[in-house]
BAFI-683474 format. One record per residue (C-alpha): residue in three letters; x, y, z. Coordinates in steps of 0.5 Angstrom, whole numbers, plus 500, padded with zeros to 3 digits. Layout:
{rec 'ALA' {X Y Z}}
...
//
This chain:
{rec 'MET' {495 541 487}}
{rec 'ARG' {494 534 491}}
{rec 'ARG' {499 530 495}}
{rec 'ALA' {500 523 495}}
{rec 'PHE' {505 519 499}}
{rec 'VAL' {507 512 497}}
{rec 'THR' {511 507 502}}
{rec 'GLY' {516 503 498}}
{rec 'GLY' {516 508 492}}
{rec 'ASN' {523 507 490}}
{rec 'ARG' {522 500 486}}
{rec 'GLY' {517 495 483}}
{rec 'ILE' {510 496 484}}
{rec 'GLY' {511 502 489}}
{rec 'ARG' {515 506 484}}
{rec 'ALA' {510 505 478}}
{rec 'ILE' {504 507 483}}
{rec 'ALA' {508 514 484}}
{rec 'THR' {510 515 477}}
{rec 'GLY' {503 514 475}}
{rec 'LEU' {500 519 480}}
{rec 'LYS' {506 524 478}}
{rec 'GLN' {503 523 471}}
{rec 'ASP' {496 525 474}}
{rec 'GLY' {498 531 477}}
{rec 'PHE' {500 529 484}}
{rec 'ASP' {505 532 488}}
{rec 'VAL' {508 525 490}}
{rec 'VAL' {513 523 496}}
{rec 'ILE' {515 516 497}}
{rec 'GLY' {517 513 503}}
{rec 'THR' {523 509 503}}
{rec 'ARG' {527 505 508}}
{rec 'ASP' {534 506 505}}
{rec 'ALA' {535 514 505}}
{rec 'ALA' {540 513 500}}
{rec 'ALA' {536 509 495}}
{rec 'GLY' {530 513 496}}
{rec 'ALA' {534 519 494}}
{rec 'GLU' {537 516 488}}
{rec 'ALA' {530 514 486}}
{rec 'ALA' {526 520 487}}
{rec 'GLU' {531 524 483}}
{rec 'GLU' {530 519 477}}
{rec 'MET' {523 520 478}}
{rec 'GLY' {522 527 479}}
{rec 'VAL' {519 526 486}}
{rec 'ARG' {521 527 493}}
{rec 'ALA' {523 522 498}}
{rec 'VAL' {523 521 506}}
{rec 'THR' {526 516 510}}
{rec 'CYS' {520 511 513}}
{rec 'ASP' {522 505 516}}
{rec 'LEU' {515 501 517}}
{rec 'ALA' {519 496 521}}
{rec 'ALA' {521 501 526}}
{rec 'LEU' {516 507 525}}
{rec 'ASN' {517 511 531}}
{rec 'THR' {515 518 528}}
{rec 'VAL' {510 519 522}}
{rec 'PRO' {513 523 517}}
{rec 'ASP' {510 530 517}}
{rec 'GLU' {509 529 509}}
{rec 'VAL' {504 523 511}}
{rec 'MET' {500 528 515}}
{rec 'GLN' {500 533 510}}
{rec 'CYS' {498 528 504}}
{rec 'ASP' {491 527 501}}
{rec 'VAL' {492 520 498}}
{rec 'LEU' {496 515 502}}
{rec 'VAL' {498 509 498}}
{rec 'ASN' {500 503 503}}
{rec 'ASN' {505 499 498}}
{rec 'ALA' {511 497 502}}
{rec 'GLY' {511 489 504}}
{rec 'VAL' {516 484 506}}
{rec 'LEU' {516 476 504}}
{rec 'TYR' {519 471 508}}
{rec 'GLU' {518 464 506}}
{rec 'ALA' {519 460 512}}
{rec 'PRO' {513 456 515}}
{rec 'VAL' {509 461 520}}
{rec 'LEU' {511 457 526}}
{rec 'CYS' {518 457 526}}
{rec 'ALA' {523 462 528}}
{rec 'GLU' {525 464 521}}
{rec 'ALA' {518 466 519}}
{rec 'ARG' {520 473 522}}
{rec 'PHE' {513 474 524}}
{rec 'GLU' {514 480 528}}
{rec 'ASP' {518 484 522}}
{rec 'THR' {512 482 517}}
{rec 'LEU' {507 484 521}}
{rec 'ALA' {510 491 523}}
{rec 'VAL' {511 492 516}}
{rec 'MET' {505 490 513}}
{rec 'LEU' {500 491 519}}
{rec 'ARG' {502 496 524}}
{rec 'GLY' {506 501 520}}
{rec 'PRO' {500 502 515}}
{rec 'TYR' {496 502 521}}
{rec 'GLN' {500 508 524}}
{rec 'LEU' {500 512 518}}
{rec 'MET' {493 511 517}}
{rec 'GLN' {491 513 524}}
{rec 'SER' {496 519 524}}
{rec 'SER' {493 522 517}}
{rec 'VAL' {486 520 516}}
{rec 'PRO' {483 524 521}}
{rec 'LEU' {487 530 518}}
{rec 'MET' {485 528 511}}
{rec 'GLY' {478 527 513}}
{rec 'ALA' {478 534 516}}
{rec 'ARG' {480 537 510}}
{rec 'GLY' {474 534 506}}
{rec 'TYR' {478 529 502}}
{rec 'CYS' {482 523 503}}
{rec 'ARG' {484 516 499}}
{rec 'VAL' {487 511 502}}
{rec 'GLY' {490 505 497}}
{rec 'ILE' {492 499 500}}
{rec 'VAL' {497 494 496}}
{rec 'SER' {494 487 499}}
{rec 'SER' {494 480 496}}
{rec 'ASP' {489 475 494}}
{rec 'TRP' {494 470 498}}
{rec 'GLY' {491 474 504}}
{rec 'SER' {484 472 502}}
{rec 'PHE' {480 467 506}}
{rec 'HIS' {476 466 500}}
{rec 'GLU' {482 463 496}}
{rec 'GLY' {484 459 502}}
{rec 'LEU' {490 464 505}}
{rec 'HIS' {495 461 501}}
{rec 'GLY' {501 466 502}}
{rec 'PRO' {507 463 505}}
{rec 'GLY' {509 464 512}}
{rec 'ALA' {507 470 516}}
{rec 'TYR' {505 473 509}}
{rec 'GLY' {498 471 508}}
{rec 'VAL' {497 472 515}}
{rec 'ALA' {499 479 515}}
{rec 'LYS' {495 481 508}}
{rec 'ALA' {489 478 511}}
{rec 'ALA' {490 482 517}}
{rec 'LEU' {491 488 513}}
{rec 'ASN' {484 486 509}}
{rec 'ALA' {481 486 515}}
{rec 'LEU' {484 493 517}}
{rec 'THR' {481 496 511}}
{rec 'LEU' {474 494 512}}
{rec 'ALA' {474 496 519}}
{rec 'ALA' {477 503 518}}
{rec 'ALA' {473 504 512}}
{rec 'ARG' {467 503 517}}
{rec 'GLU' {469 508 521}}
{rec 'ALA' {472 513 516}}
{rec 'PRO' {468 520 516}}
{rec 'THR' {465 523 510}}
{rec 'GLY' {470 524 504}}
{rec 'VAL' {474 519 506}}
{rec 'LYS' {475 512 502}}
{rec 'ILE' {479 506 504}}
{rec 'ASN' {480 500 499}}
{rec 'SER' {485 495 498}}
{rec 'MET' {487 491 492}}
{rec 'CYS' {491 485 489}}
{rec 'PRO' {496 487 484}}
{rec 'GLY' {497 480 481}}
{rec 'TRP' {503 476 480}}
{rec 'VAL' {508 482 478}}
{rec 'LYS' {515 482 476}}
{rec 'THR' {519 485 481}}
{rec 'ARG' {524 483 486}}
{rec 'MET' {519 479 490}}
{rec 'GLY' {515 477 485}}
{rec 'GLY' {521 474 481}}
{rec 'ALA' {522 474 473}}
{rec 'ALA' {517 469 472}}
{rec 'ALA' {511 473 474}}
{rec 'THR' {506 475 468}}
{rec 'ARG' {505 482 470}}
{rec 'THR' {509 488 469}}
{rec 'PRO' {509 493 475}}
{rec 'GLU' {505 498 471}}
{rec 'GLU' {500 493 470}}
{rec 'GLY' {500 491 478}}
{rec 'ALA' {500 499 479}}
{rec 'ASP' {493 500 475}}
{rec 'THR' {488 499 480}}
{rec 'ALA' {492 502 486}}
{rec 'ILE' {492 509 482}}
{rec 'TRP' {485 508 480}}
{rec 'LEU' {483 507 488}}
{rec 'ALA' {488 513 489}}
{rec 'THR' {484 518 484}}
{rec 'LEU' {477 515 486}}
{rec 'PRO' {471 520 485}}
{rec 'GLU' {466 522 490}}
{rec 'ASN' {461 516 488}}
{rec 'GLY' {467 511 488}}
{rec 'PRO' {467 505 493}}
{rec 'THR' {470 504 500}}
{rec 'GLY' {471 498 504}}
{rec 'GLY' {473 494 498}}
{rec 'PHE' {478 489 496}}
{rec 'PHE' {479 489 488}}
{rec 'ARG' {483 487 482}}
{rec 'ASP' {483 490 475}}
{rec 'ARG' {478 495 478}}
{rec 'LYS' {473 489 480}}
{rec 'PRO' {471 487 486}}
{rec 'LEU' {475 481 489}}
{rec 'SER' {472 476 494}}
{rec 'TRP' {475 477 501}}
//
């Protein structure tokens, strides 16, 4: 049985991704910042949880090293202008760029050596230069950097490794708000697809609704 590790898997899109992968037969582990919230969600979902605070990641959990699929989903959104102190620029980059990079740096070579690796990165068209980099504050900057990491890592990845990012669209989550037009399950669909790509599937791409999206 293949193992999948999903960051921020206790709620919203991450929870929908983790649930979908479990339904597809994966041994799913969710990484959460709050240990109590993670344990509660994991019990409800029938998966396992480990504490993985990307804002202050010192040690990569063993479960990440042992996974076959890594889904970097966790994110934060602070709407303050990027040049003001309230933008929390460092925190944003820690959660949405440095943390995912550390997880990938630690796990992808191991997965590649085993001959199978899928990395799905939950990004956003707010981090797309083609779309005008519309994300508020530091959010769009971090997502743009995450998209760049996707492409750079995919170019260096060994055979059997596929690394892609995706935009879930506007999803009804704590971050997206009640007015959003998509359910978490709809937002999770492309991430689940990327996590289960066949050997002839794409790598180094940016997708929405399973279709290529301009960077």
